[in-house]
KOLGU-4560 file (N, C-alpha, C; in nm, 3 decimals, padded with zeros to 5 digits):
<recs>
<n_xx: 00.084 n_yy: -00.117 n_zz: 00.000 ca_xx: 00.000 ca_yy: 00.000 ca_zz: 00.000 c_xx: 00.089 c_yy: 00.124 c_zz: 00.000 mol: A seq: 1 type: MET>
<n_xx: 00.061 n_yy: 00.216 n_zz: -00.094 ca_xx: 00.143 ca_yy: 00.336 ca_zz: -00.105 c_xx: 00.106 c_yy: 00.435 c_zz: 00.005 mol: A seq: 2 type: LYS>
<n_xx: 00.208 n_yy: 00.503 n_zz: 00.052 ca_xx: 00.186 ca_yy: 00.604 ca_zz: 00.156 c_xx: 00.191 c_yy: 00.742 c_zz: 00.092 mol: A seq: 3 type: LYS>
<n_xx: 00.115 n_yy: 00.832 n_zz: 00.144 ca_xx: 00.112 ca_yy: 00.967 ca_zz: 00.091 c_xx: 00.234 c_yy: 01.044 c_zz: 00.138 mol: A seq: 4 type: TRP>
<n_xx: 00.273 n_yy: 01.141 n_zz: 00.062 ca_xx: 00.389 ca_yy: 01.224 ca_zz: 00.095 c_xx: 00.364 c_yy: 01.301 c_zz: 00.224 mol: A seq: 5 type: ILE>
<n_xx: 00.245 n_yy: 01.349 n_zz: 00.241 ca_xx: 00.212 ca_yy: 01.426 ca_zz: 00.362 c_xx: 00.222 c_yy: 01.336 c_zz: 00.485 mol: A seq: 6 type: ILE>
<n_xx: 00.178 n_yy: 01.213 n_zz: 00.472 ca_xx: 00.188 ca_yy: 01.119 ca_zz: 00.583 c_xx: 00.334 c_yy: 01.095 c_zz: 00.619 mol: A seq: 7 type: TYR>
<n_xx: 00.419 n_yy: 01.082 n_zz: 00.518 ca_xx: 00.563 ca_yy: 01.063 ca_zz: 00.542 c_xx: 00.623 c_yy: 01.184 c_zz: 00.613 mol: A seq: 8 type: GLU>
<n_xx: 00.586 n_yy: 01.303 n_zz: 00.569 ca_xx: 00.638 ca_yy: 01.425 ca_zz: 00.631 c_xx: 00.594 c_yy: 01.432 c_zz: 00.777 mol: A seq: 9 type: ILE>
<n_xx: 00.468 n_yy: 01.401 n_zz: 00.802 ca_xx: 00.418 ca_yy: 01.405 ca_zz: 00.939 c_xx: 00.485 c_yy: 01.299 c_zz: 01.027 mol: A seq: 10 type: LEU>
<n_xx: 00.517 n_yy: 01.189 n_zz: 00.968 ca_xx: 00.578 ca_yy: 01.080 ca_zz: 01.044 c_xx: 00.723 c_yy: 01.112 c_zz: 01.080 mol: A seq: 11 type: LYS>
<n_xx: 00.798 n_yy: 01.172 n_zz: 00.987 ca_xx: 00.939 ca_yy: 01.199 ca_zz: 01.007 c_xx: 00.963 c_yy: 01.323 c_zz: 01.095 mol: A seq: 12 type: ARG>
<n_xx: 00.890 n_yy: 01.425 n_zz: 01.072 ca_xx: 00.913 ca_yy: 01.550 ca_zz: 01.145 c_xx: 00.830 c_yy: 01.554 c_zz: 01.271 mol: A seq: 13 type: ALA>
<n_xx: 00.893 n_yy: 01.567 n_zz: 01.383 ca_xx: 00.816 ca_yy: 01.576 ca_zz: 01.508 c_xx: 00.753 c_yy: 01.716 c_zz: 01.519 mol: A seq: 14 type: PRO>
<n_xx: 00.629 n_yy: 01.726 n_zz: 01.479 ca_xx: 00.559 ca_yy: 01.854 ca_zz: 01.482 c_xx: 00.464 c_yy: 01.858 c_zz: 01.602 mol: A seq: 15 type: LEU>
<n_xx: 00.434 n_yy: 01.976 n_zz: 01.636 ca_xx: 00.336 ca_yy: 01.990 ca_zz: 01.744 c_xx: 00.199 c_yy: 01.954 c_zz: 01.689 mol: A seq: 16 type: SER>
<n_xx: 00.107 n_yy: 01.931 n_zz: 01.777 ca_xx: -00.027 ca_yy: 01.891 ca_zz: 01.738 c_xx: -00.096 c_yy: 01.999 c_zz: 01.656 mol: A seq: 17 type: LEU>
<n_xx: -00.072 n_yy: 02.125 n_zz: 01.693 ca_xx: -00.135 ca_yy: 02.236 ca_zz: 01.620 c_xx: -00.080 c_yy: 02.246 c_zz: 01.478 mol: A seq: 18 type: LYS>
<n_xx: 00.052 n_yy: 02.231 n_zz: 01.463 ca_xx: 00.112 ca_yy: 02.240 ca_zz: 01.329 c_xx: 00.066 c_yy: 02.125 c_zz: 01.241 mol: A seq: 19 type: ARG>
<n_xx: 00.059 n_yy: 02.006 n_zz: 01.295 ca_xx: 00.016 ca_yy: 01.892 ca_zz: 01.214 c_xx: -00.130 c_yy: 01.909 c_zz: 01.172 mol: A seq: 20 type: SER>
<n_xx: -00.210 n_yy: 01.963 n_zz: 01.259 ca_xx: -00.351 ca_yy: 01.989 ca_zz: 01.225 c_xx: -00.360 c_yy: 02.093 c_zz: 01.113 mol: A seq: 21 type: ARG>
<n_xx: -00.281 n_yy: 02.200 n_zz: 01.124 ca_xx: -00.280 ca_yy: 02.303 ca_zz: 01.020 c_xx: -00.231 c_yy: 02.247 c_zz: 00.886 mol: A seq: 22 type: ASN>
<n_xx: -00.131 n_yy: 02.160 n_zz: 00.891 ca_xx: -00.079 ca_yy: 02.098 ca_zz: 00.771 c_xx: -00.183 c_yy: 02.008 c_zz: 00.705 mol: A seq: 23 type: LEU>
<n_xx: -00.257 n_yy: 01.934 n_zz: 00.786 ca_xx: -00.363 ca_yy: 01.848 ca_zz: 00.731 c_xx: -00.473 c_yy: 01.932 c_zz: 00.668 mol: A seq: 24 type: LYS>
<n_xx: -00.509 n_yy: 02.044 n_zz: 00.732 ca_xx: -00.613 ca_yy: 02.133 ca_zz: 00.676 c_xx: -00.565 c_yy: 02.191 c_zz: 00.544 mol: A seq: 25 type: ILE>
<n_xx: -00.440 n_yy: 02.235 n_zz: 00.542 ca_xx: -00.384 ca_yy: 02.291 ca_zz: 00.419 c_xx: -00.383 c_yy: 02.188 c_zz: 00.307 mol: A seq: 26 type: PHE>
<n_xx: -00.341 n_yy: 02.066 n_zz: 00.338 ca_xx: -00.336 ca_yy: 01.960 ca_zz: 00.237 c_xx: -00.475 c_yy: 01.927 c_zz: 00.186 mol: A seq: 27 type: ALA>
<n_xx: -00.573 n_yy: 01.924 n_zz: 00.274 ca_xx: -00.711 ca_yy: 01.896 ca_zz: 00.232 c_xx: -00.763 c_yy: 02.005 c_zz: 00.140 mol: A seq: 28 type: THR>
<n_xx: -00.738 n_yy: 02.130 n_zz: 00.176 ca_xx: -00.783 ca_yy: 02.242 ca_zz: 00.092 c_xx: -00.713 c_yy: 02.238 c_zz: -00.043 mol: A seq: 29 type: ILE>
<n_xx: -00.583 n_yy: 02.205 n_zz: -00.044 ca_xx: -00.510 ca_yy: 02.197 ca_zz: -00.170 c_xx: -00.566 c_yy: 02.087 c_zz: -00.260 mol: A seq: 30 type: ALA>
<n_xx: -00.597 n_yy: 01.972 n_zz: -00.203 ca_xx: -00.653 ca_yy: 01.861 ca_zz: -00.282 c_xx: -00.790 c_yy: 01.899 c_zz: -00.337 mol: A seq: 31 type: ILE>
<n_xx: -00.872 n_yy: 01.961 n_zz: -00.255 ca_xx: -01.005 ca_yy: 02.004 ca_zz: -00.302 c_xx: -00.990 c_yy: 02.108 c_zz: -00.413 mol: A seq: 32 type: VAL>
<n_xx: -00.894 n_yy: 02.199 n_zz: -00.398 ca_xx: -00.870 ca_yy: 02.300 ca_zz: -00.502 c_xx: -00.827 c_yy: 02.239 c_zz: -00.634 mol: A seq: 33 type: GLY>
<n_xx: -00.740 n_yy: 02.139 n_zz: -00.627 ca_xx: -00.695 ca_yy: 02.072 ca_zz: -00.749 c_xx: -00.812 c_yy: 02.000 c_zz: -00.816 mol: A seq: 34 type: VAL>
<n_xx: -00.894 n_yy: 01.934 n_zz: -00.737 ca_xx: -01.010 ca_yy: 01.862 ca_zz: -00.793 c_xx: -01.108 c_yy: 01.961 c_zz: -00.856 mol: A seq: 35 type: ILE>
<n_xx: -01.135 n_yy: 02.073 n_zz: -00.790 ca_xx: -01.226 ca_yy: 02.173 ca_zz: -00.847 c_xx: -01.169 c_yy: 02.234 c_zz: -00.975 mol: A seq: 36 type: LEU>
<n_xx: -01.039 n_yy: 02.261 n_zz: -00.978 ca_xx: -00.977 ca_yy: 02.316 ca_zz: -01.098 c_xx: -00.985 c_yy: 02.218 c_zz: -01.215 mol: A seq: 37 type: SER>
<n_xx: -00.959 n_yy: 02.092 n_zz: -01.187 ca_xx: -00.967 ca_yy: 01.991 ca_zz: -01.293 c_xx: -01.110 c_yy: 01.978 c_zz: -01.345 mol: A seq: 38 type: ALA>
<n_xx: -01.206 n_yy: 01.981 n_zz: -01.254 ca_xx: -01.346 ca_yy: 01.974 ca_zz: -01.295 c_xx: -01.384 c_yy: 02.094 c_zz: -01.381 mol: A seq: 39 type: THR>
<n_xx: -01.338 n_yy: 02.212 n_zz: -01.343 ca_xx: -01.366 ca_yy: 02.333 ca_zz: -01.420 c_xx: -01.304 c_yy: 02.326 c_zz: -01.558 mol: A seq: 40 type: LEU>
<n_xx: -01.183 n_yy: 02.273 n_zz: -01.569 ca_xx: -01.119 ca_yy: 02.261 ca_zz: -01.700 c_xx: -01.194 c_yy: 02.162 c_zz: -01.790 mol: A seq: 41 type: MET>
<n_xx: -01.239 n_yy: 02.052 n_zz: -01.735 ca_xx: -01.315 ca_yy: 01.954 ca_zz: -01.814 c_xx: -01.447 c_yy: 02.014 c_zz: -01.859 mol: A seq: 42 type: VAL>
<n_xx: -01.515 n_yy: 02.084 n_zz: -01.768 ca_xx: -01.642 ca_yy: 02.148 ca_zz: -01.804 c_xx: -01.621 c_yy: 02.252 c_zz: -01.914 mol: A seq: 43 type: TRP>
<n_xx: -01.517 n_yy: 02.335 n_zz: -01.902 ca_xx: -01.489 ca_yy: 02.438 ca_zz: -02.003 c_xx: -01.458 c_yy: 02.375 c_zz: -02.138 mol: A seq: 44 type: ALA>
<n_xx: -01.387 n_yy: 02.264 n_zz: -02.138 ca_xx: -01.355 ca_yy: 02.196 ca_zz: -02.263 c_xx: -01.481 c_yy: 02.145 c_zz: -02.332 mol: A seq: 45 type: THR>
<n_xx: -01.567 n_yy: 02.077 n_zz: -02.257 ca_xx: -01.690 ca_yy: 02.026 ca_zz: -02.316 c_xx: -01.782 c_yy: 02.138 c_zz: -02.362 mol: A seq: 46 type: PHE>
<n_xx: -01.790 n_yy: 02.246 n_zz: -02.286 ca_xx: -01.874 ca_yy: 02.359 ca_zz: -02.325 c_xx: -01.822 c_yy: 02.423 c_zz: -02.453 mol: A seq: 47 type: THR>
<n_xx: -01.691 n_yy: 02.438 n_zz: -02.464 ca_xx: -01.632 ca_yy: 02.497 ca_zz: -02.584 c_xx: -01.655 c_yy: 02.409 c_zz: -02.706 mol: A seq: 48 type: THR>
<n_xx: -01.635 n_yy: 02.280 n_zz: -02.691 ca_xx: -01.658 ca_yy: 02.189 ca_zz: -02.803 c_xx: -01.804 c_yy: 02.191 c_zz: -02.845 mol: A seq: 49 type: ILE>
<n_xx: -01.894 n_yy: 02.194 n_zz: -02.749 ca_xx: -02.036 ca_yy: 02.199 ca_zz: -02.781 c_xx: -02.071 c_yy: 02.327 c_zz: -02.854 mol: A seq: 50 type: SER>
<n_xx: -02.017 n_yy: 02.440 n_zz: -02.808 ca_xx: -02.044 ca_yy: 02.568 ca_zz: -02.874 c_xx: -01.991 c_yy: 02.569 c_zz: -03.016 mol: A seq: 51 type: PHE>
<n_xx: -01.869 n_yy: 02.517 n_zz: -03.035 ca_xx: -01.810 ca_yy: 02.517 ca_zz: -03.169 c_xx: -01.887 c_yy: 02.427 c_zz: -03.265 mol: A seq: 52 type: LEU>
<n_xx: -01.933 n_yy: 02.312 n_zz: -03.217 ca_xx: -02.009 ca_yy: 02.224 ca_zz: -03.306 c_xx: -02.143 c_yy: 02.285 c_zz: -03.342 mol: A seq: 53 type: THR>
<n_xx: -02.210 n_yy: 02.351 n_zz: -03.245 ca_xx: -02.338 ca_yy: 02.416 ca_zz: -03.277 c_xx: -02.318 c_yy: 02.531 c_zz: -03.373 mol: A seq: 54 type: LYS>
<n_xx: -02.212 n_yy: 02.610 n_zz: -03.354 ca_xx: -02.186 ca_yy: 02.724 ca_zz: -03.440 c_xx: -02.150 c_yy: 02.678 c_zz: -03.581 mol: A seq: 55 type: THR>
<n_xx: -02.065 n_yy: 02.577 n_zz: -03.590 ca_xx: -02.025 ca_yy: 02.527 ca_zz: -03.722 c_xx: -02.144 c_yy: 02.463 c_zz: -03.793 mol: A seq: 56 type: ALA>
<n_xx: -02.233 n_yy: 02.401 n_zz: -03.718 ca_xx: -02.350 ca_yy: 02.339 ca_zz: -03.780 c_xx: -02.452 c_yy: 02.440 c_zz: -03.827 mol: A seq: 57 type: GLY>
<n_xx: -02.455 n_yy: 02.558 n_zz: -03.765 ca_xx: -02.555 ca_yy: 02.657 ca_zz: -03.802 c_xx: -02.509 c_yy: 02.749 c_zz: -03.914 mol: A seq: 58 type: SER>
<n_xx: -02.381 n_yy: 02.743 n_zz: -03.951 ca_xx: -02.333 ca_yy: 02.826 ca_zz: -04.060 c_xx: -02.380 c_yy: 02.770 c_zz: -04.193 mol: A seq: 59 type: LEU>
<n_xx: -02.444 n_yy: 02.853 n_zz: -04.269 ca_xx: -02.493 ca_yy: 02.812 ca_zz: -04.401 c_xx: -02.428 c_yy: 02.899 c_zz: -04.506 mol: A seq: 60 type: ASN>
<n_xx: -02.298 n_yy: 02.882 n_zz: -04.522 ca_xx: -02.223 ca_yy: 02.965 ca_zz: -04.615 c_xx: -02.268 c_yy: 02.940 c_zz: -04.757 mol: A seq: 61 type: VAL>
<n_xx: -02.292 n_yy: 02.813 n_zz: -04.791 ca_xx: -02.332 ca_yy: 02.783 ca_zz: -04.929 c_xx: -02.466 c_yy: 02.845 c_zz: -04.963 mol: A seq: 62 type: SER>
<n_xx: -02.558 n_yy: 02.847 n_zz: -04.866 ca_xx: -02.687 ca_yy: 02.911 ca_zz: -04.891 c_xx: -02.672 c_yy: 03.061 c_zz: -04.910 mol: A seq: 63 type: GLU>
<n_xx: -02.583 n_yy: 03.123 n_zz: -04.833 ca_xx: -02.561 ca_yy: 03.266 ca_zz: -04.848 c_xx: -02.499 c_yy: 03.298 c_zz: -04.982 mol: A seq: 64 type: LYS>
<n_xx: -02.406 n_yy: 03.213 n_zz: -05.028 ca_xx: -02.345 ca_yy: 03.234 ca_zz: -05.159 c_xx: -02.451 c_yy: 03.219 c_zz: -05.269 mol: A seq: 65 type: ILE>
<n_xx: -02.539 n_yy: 03.121 n_zz: -05.254 ca_xx: -02.646 ca_yy: 03.104 ca_zz: -05.352 c_xx: -02.739 c_yy: 03.225 c_zz: -05.354 mol: A seq: 66 type: GLU>
<n_xx: -02.770 n_yy: 03.280 n_zz: -05.237 ca_xx: -02.856 ca_yy: 03.399 ca_zz: -05.232 c_xx: -02.790 c_yy: 03.517 c_zz: -05.302 mol: A seq: 67 type: GLN>
<n_xx: -02.660 n_yy: 03.537 n_zz: -05.277 ca_xx: -02.589 ca_yy: 03.647 ca_zz: -05.342 c_xx: -02.584 c_yy: 03.625 c_zz: -05.492 mol: A seq: 68 type: VAL>
<n_xx: -02.562 n_yy: 03.501 n_zz: -05.534 ca_xx: -02.557 ca_yy: 03.470 ca_zz: -05.676 c_xx: -02.692 c_yy: 03.496 c_zz: -05.742 mol: A seq: 69 type: THR>
<n_xx: -02.801 n_yy: 03.457 n_zz: -05.675 ca_xx: -02.935 ca_yy: 03.483 ca_zz: -05.729 c_xx: -02.961 c_yy: 03.632 c_zz: -05.738 mol: A seq: 70 type: GLU>
<n_xx: -02.919 n_yy: 03.707 n_zz: -05.637 ca_xx: -02.938 ca_yy: 03.851 ca_zz: -05.640 c_xx: -02.860 c_yy: 03.914 c_zz: -05.754 mol: A seq: 71 type: THR>
<n_xx: -02.736 n_yy: 03.867 n_zz: -05.775 ca_xx: -02.657 ca_yy: 03.920 ca_zz: -05.886 c_xx: -02.717 c_yy: 03.880 c_zz: -06.020 mol: A seq: 72 type: LEU>
<n_xx: -02.772 n_yy: 03.759 n_zz: -06.027 ca_xx: -02.833 ca_yy: 03.714 ca_zz: -06.152 c_xx: -02.956 c_yy: 03.798 c_zz: -06.184 mol: A seq: 73 type: THR>
<n_xx: -03.035 n_yy: 03.831 n_zz: -06.081 ca_xx: -03.153 ca_yy: 03.915 ca_zz: -06.102 c_xx: -03.114 c_yy: 04.054 c_zz: -06.148 mol: A seq: 74 type: GLU>
<n_xx: -03.004 n_yy: 04.105 n_zz: -06.098 ca_xx: -02.961 ca_yy: 04.241 ca_zz: -06.133 c_xx: -02.855 c_yy: 04.240 c_zz: -06.242 mol: A seq: 75 type: LYS>
<n_xx: -02.846 n_yy: 04.132 n_zz: -06.316 ca_xx: -02.742 ca_yy: 04.119 ca_zz: -06.417 c_xx: -02.761 c_yy: 04.220 c_zz: -06.529 mol: A seq: 76 type: GLN>
<n_xx: -02.884 n_yy: 04.263 n_zz: -06.550 ca_xx: -02.906 ca_yy: 04.361 ca_zz: -06.656 c_xx: -02.838 c_yy: 04.494 c_zz: -06.624 mol: A seq: 77 type: SER>
<n_xx: -02.812 n_yy: 04.522 n_zz: -06.498 ca_xx: -02.744 ca_yy: 04.644 ca_zz: -06.460 c_xx: -02.592 c_yy: 04.634 c_zz: -06.480 mol: A seq: 78 type: LEU>
<n_xx: -02.542 n_yy: 04.510 n_zz: -06.487 ca_xx: -02.399 ca_yy: 04.489 ca_zz: -06.500 c_xx: -02.359 c_yy: 04.477 c_zz: -06.647 mol: A seq: 79 type: LEU>
<n_xx: -02.234 n_yy: 04.500 n_zz: -06.673 ca_xx: -02.183 ca_yy: 04.482 ca_zz: -06.808 c_xx: -02.177 c_yy: 04.333 c_zz: -06.840 mol: A seq: 80 type: GLN>
<n_xx: -02.184 n_yy: 04.298 n_zz: -06.967 ca_xx: -02.175 ca_yy: 04.156 ca_zz: -07.004 c_xx: -02.040 c_yy: 04.099 c_zz: -06.963 mol: A seq: 81 type: PRO>
<n_xx: -02.041 n_yy: 03.981 n_zz: -06.907 ca_xx: -01.918 ca_yy: 03.915 ca_zz: -06.868 c_xx: -01.874 c_yy: 03.945 c_zz: -06.724 mol: A seq: 82 type: GLY>
<n_xx: -01.943 n_yy: 04.034 n_zz: -06.657 ca_xx: -01.904 ca_yy: 04.070 ca_zz: -06.520 c_xx: -01.926 c_yy: 03.953 c_zz: -06.425 mol: A seq: 83 type: CYS>
<n_xx: -02.043 n_yy: 03.890 n_zz: -06.435 ca_xx: -02.073 ca_yy: 03.780 ca_zz: -06.344 c_xx: -01.979 c_yy: 03.662 c_zz: -06.366 mol: A seq: 84 type: LEU>
<n_xx: -01.945 n_yy: 03.637 n_zz: -06.491 ca_xx: -01.849 ca_yy: 03.530 ca_zz: -06.520 c_xx: -01.711 c_yy: 03.562 c_zz: -06.461 mol: A seq: 85 type: ASN>
<n_xx: -01.671 n_yy: 03.688 n_zz: -06.467 ca_xx: -01.543 ca_yy: 03.728 ca_zz: -06.412 c_xx: -01.543 c_yy: 03.714 c_zz: -06.260 mol: A seq: 86 type: LYS>
<n_xx: -01.655 n_yy: 03.751 n_zz: -06.197 ca_xx: -01.665 ca_yy: 03.738 ca_zz: -06.051 c_xx: -01.658 c_yy: 03.590 c_zz: -06.012 mol: A seq: 87 type: VAL>
<n_xx: -01.727 n_yy: 03.504 n_zz: -06.085 ca_xx: -01.720 ca_yy: 03.359 ca_zz: -06.055 c_xx: -01.579 c_yy: 03.306 c_zz: -06.072 mol: A seq: 88 type: HIS>
<n_xx: -01.508 n_yy: 03.352 n_zz: -06.174 ca_xx: -01.371 ca_yy: 03.303 ca_zz: -06.193 c_xx: -01.277 c_yy: 03.357 c_zz: -06.086 mol: A seq: 89 type: SER>
<n_xx: -01.308 n_yy: 03.474 n_zz: -06.029 ca_xx: -01.223 ca_yy: 03.532 ca_zz: -05.925 c_xx: -01.249 c_yy: 03.472 c_zz: -05.788 mol: A seq: 90 type: MET>
<n_xx: -01.350 n_yy: 03.386 n_zz: -05.772 ca_xx: -01.374 ca_yy: 03.322 ca_zz: -05.644 c_xx: -01.267 c_yy: 03.220 c_zz: -05.609 mol: A seq: 91 type: LEU>
<n_xx: -01.188 n_yy: 03.181 n_zz: -05.706 ca_xx: -01.079 ca_yy: 03.087 ca_zz: -05.682 c_xx: -00.966 c_yy: 03.159 c_zz: -05.610 mol: A seq: 92 type: ASN>
<n_xx: -00.925 n_yy: 03.107 n_zz: -05.496 ca_xx: -00.822 ca_yy: 03.171 ca_zz: -05.414 c_xx: -00.686 c_yy: 03.168 c_zz: -05.481 mol: A seq: 93 type: LEU>
<n_xx: -00.660 n_yy: 03.068 n_zz: -05.561 ca_xx: -00.529 ca_yy: 03.056 ca_zz: -05.625 c_xx: -00.501 c_yy: 03.175 c_zz: -05.716 mol: A seq: 94 type: ALA>
<n_xx: -00.604 n_yy: 03.228 n_zz: -05.780 ca_xx: -00.585 ca_yy: 03.345 ca_zz: -05.866 c_xx: -00.536 c_yy: 03.464 c_zz: -05.788 mol: A seq: 95 type: GLN>
<n_xx: -00.588 n_yy: 03.480 n_zz: -05.668 ca_xx: -00.549 ca_yy: 03.596 ca_zz: -05.586 c_xx: -00.409 c_yy: 03.579 c_zz: -05.530 mol: A seq: 96 type: TRP>
<n_xx: -00.365 n_yy: 03.455 n_zz: -05.513 ca_xx: -00.231 ca_yy: 03.431 ca_zz: -05.461 c_xx: -00.124 c_yy: 03.436 c_zz: -05.570 mol: A seq: 97 type: LEU>
<n_xx: -00.160 n_yy: 03.399 n_zz: -05.693 ca_xx: -00.061 ca_yy: 03.393 ca_zz: -05.800 c_xx: -00.036 c_yy: 03.530 c_zz: -05.864 mol: A seq: 98 type: GLU>
<n_xx: -00.141 n_yy: 03.609 n_zz: -05.876 ca_xx: -00.125 ca_yy: 03.737 ca_zz: -05.944 c_xx: -00.134 c_yy: 03.851 c_zz: -05.843 mol: A seq: 99 type: ARG>
<n_xx: -00.079 n_yy: 03.966 n_zz: -05.878 ca_xx: -00.084 ca_yy: 04.080 ca_zz: -05.786 c_xx: -00.227 c_yy: 04.128 c_zz: -05.762 mol: A seq: 100 type: PRO>
<n_xx: -00.248 n_yy: 04.184 n_zz: -05.646 ca_xx: -00.381 ca_yy: 04.232 ca_zz: -05.608 c_xx: -00.430 c_yy: 04.341 c_zz: -05.702 mol: A seq: 101 type: LEU>
<n_xx: -00.341 n_yy: 04.429 n_zz: -05.741 ca_xx: -00.381 ca_yy: 04.541 ca_zz: -05.828 c_xx: -00.431 c_yy: 04.491 c_zz: -05.963 mol: A seq: 102 type: GLN>
<n_xx: -00.367 n_yy: 04.390 n_zz: -06.017 ca_xx: -00.409 ca_yy: 04.334 ca_zz: -06.146 c_xx: -00.548 c_yy: 04.271 c_zz: -06.134 mol: A seq: 103 type: GLN>
<n_xx: -00.573 n_yy: 04.197 n_zz: -06.026 ca_xx: -00.704 ca_yy: 04.135 ca_zz: -06.007 c_xx: -00.814 c_yy: 04.239 c_zz: -05.991 mol: A seq: 104 type: ASN>
<n_xx: -00.788 n_yy: 04.341 n_zz: -05.909 ca_xx: -00.892 ca_yy: 04.444 ca_zz: -05.890 c_xx: -00.915 c_yy: 04.523 c_zz: -06.018 mol: A seq: 105 type: THR>
<n_xx: -00.810 n_yy: 04.548 n_zz: -06.096 ca_xx: -00.826 ca_yy: 04.620 ca_zz: -06.222 c_xx: -00.914 c_yy: 04.539 c_zz: -06.318 mol: A seq: 106 type: ARG>
<n_xx: -00.891 n_yy: 04.408 n_zz: -06.324 ca_xx: -00.971 ca_yy: 04.323 ca_zz: -06.412 c_xx: -01.118 c_yy: 04.321 c_zz: -06.368 mol: A seq: 107 type: GLU>
<n_xx: -01.142 n_yy: 04.316 n_zz: -06.238 ca_xx: -01.280 ca_yy: 04.321 ca_zz: -06.189 c_xx: -01.346 c_yy: 04.453 c_zz: -06.222 mol: A seq: 108 type: LEU>
<n_xx: -01.273 n_yy: 04.563 n_zz: -06.205 ca_xx: -01.330 ca_yy: 04.695 ca_zz: -06.238 c_xx: -01.360 c_yy: 04.706 c_zz: -06.386 mol: A seq: 109 type: LYS>
<n_xx: -01.269 n_yy: 04.657 n_zz: -06.470 ca_xx: -01.291 ca_yy: 04.663 ca_zz: -06.614 c_xx: -01.411 c_yy: 04.578 c_zz: -06.656 mol: A seq: 110 type: GLU>
<n_xx: -01.432 n_yy: 04.465 n_zz: -06.590 ca_xx: -01.540 ca_yy: 04.375 ca_zz: -06.628 c_xx: -01.676 c_yy: 04.424 c_zz: -06.576 mol: A seq: 111 type: ALA>
<n_xx: -01.679 n_yy: 04.489 n_zz: -06.460 ca_xx: -01.807 ca_yy: 04.517 ca_zz: -06.397 c_xx: -01.848 c_yy: 04.664 c_zz: -06.396 mol: A seq: 112 type: CYS>
<n_xx: -01.754 n_yy: 04.755 n_zz: -06.399 ca_xx: -01.790 ca_yy: 04.896 ca_zz: -06.390 c_xx: -01.790 c_yy: 04.960 c_zz: -06.527 mol: A seq: 113 type: LEU>
<n_xx: -01.847 n_yy: 05.078 n_zz: -06.533 ca_xx: -01.850 ca_yy: 05.151 ca_zz: -06.660 c_xx: -01.709 c_yy: 05.188 c_zz: -06.701 mol: A seq: 114 type: HIS>
<n_xx: -01.690 n_yy: 05.211 n_zz: -06.829 ca_xx: -01.556 ca_yy: 05.236 ca_zz: -06.880 c_xx: -01.493 c_yy: 05.362 c_zz: -06.823 mol: A seq: 115 type: GLU>
<n_xx: -01.574 n_yy: 05.464 n_zz: -06.797 ca_xx: -01.516 ca_yy: 05.589 ca_zz: -06.746 c_xx: -01.468 c_yy: 05.574 c_zz: -06.602 mol: A seq: 116 type: ASP>
<n_xx: -01.525 n_yy: 05.480 n_zz: -06.527 ca_xx: -01.481 ca_yy: 05.458 ca_zz: -06.389 c_xx: -01.362 c_yy: 05.364 c_zz: -06.385 mol: A seq: 117 type: ILE>
<n_xx: -01.355 n_yy: 05.271 n_zz: -06.480 ca_xx: -01.254 ca_yy: 05.167 ca_zz: -06.476 c_xx: -01.126 c_yy: 05.205 c_zz: -06.548 mol: A seq: 118 type: ALA>
<n_xx: -01.106 n_yy: 05.330 n_zz: -06.579 ca_xx: -00.982 ca_yy: 05.368 ca_zz: -06.647 c_xx: -00.865 c_yy: 05.355 c_zz: -06.551 mol: A seq: 119 type: THR>
<n_xx: -00.744 n_yy: 05.331 n_zz: -06.604 ca_xx: -00.627 ca_yy: 05.313 ca_zz: -06.518 c_xx: -00.596 c_yy: 05.437 c_zz: -06.432 mol: A seq: 120 type: PRO>
<n_xx: -00.633 n_yy: 05.555 n_zz: -06.479 ca_xx: -00.605 ca_yy: 05.675 ca_zz: -06.400 c_xx: -00.692 c_yy: 05.681 c_zz: -06.274 mol: A seq: 121 type: SER>
<n_xx: -00.809 n_yy: 05.617 n_zz: -06.278 ca_xx: -00.897 ca_yy: 05.616 ca_zz: -06.160 c_xx: -00.853 c_yy: 05.514 c_zz: -06.056 mol: A seq: 122 type: ALA>
<n_xx: -00.766 n_yy: 05.422 n_zz: -06.097 ca_xx: -00.720 ca_yy: 05.318 ca_zz: -06.003 c_xx: -00.614 c_yy: 05.379 c_zz: -05.921 mol: A seq: 123 type: ILE>
</recs>
């Protein structure tokens, strides 16, 4: 049977009755504190995981993209021809990483805005 460290300390050191009582109280409070801290950490972990799964499950990014696409399709008559196709092609992240930002924004402006706004001097 394993002996506790506190028991060994009490056995080896001849302490007064008051000191040994204080040491036992301190050890009990420390053990209870460690148990409460561990319980709080486990509870916080489960709560965080639950929150993240609920949040990730409630995100409807694809539905929002479809709504924006439908809105753009409805208002396509206001846009220049080829603008929506250019926007769809620019949704690819690799294009933004391979080419400079200024070139991508210039191409979007040329495809979607009026010619007088999309001139290089306005950029």
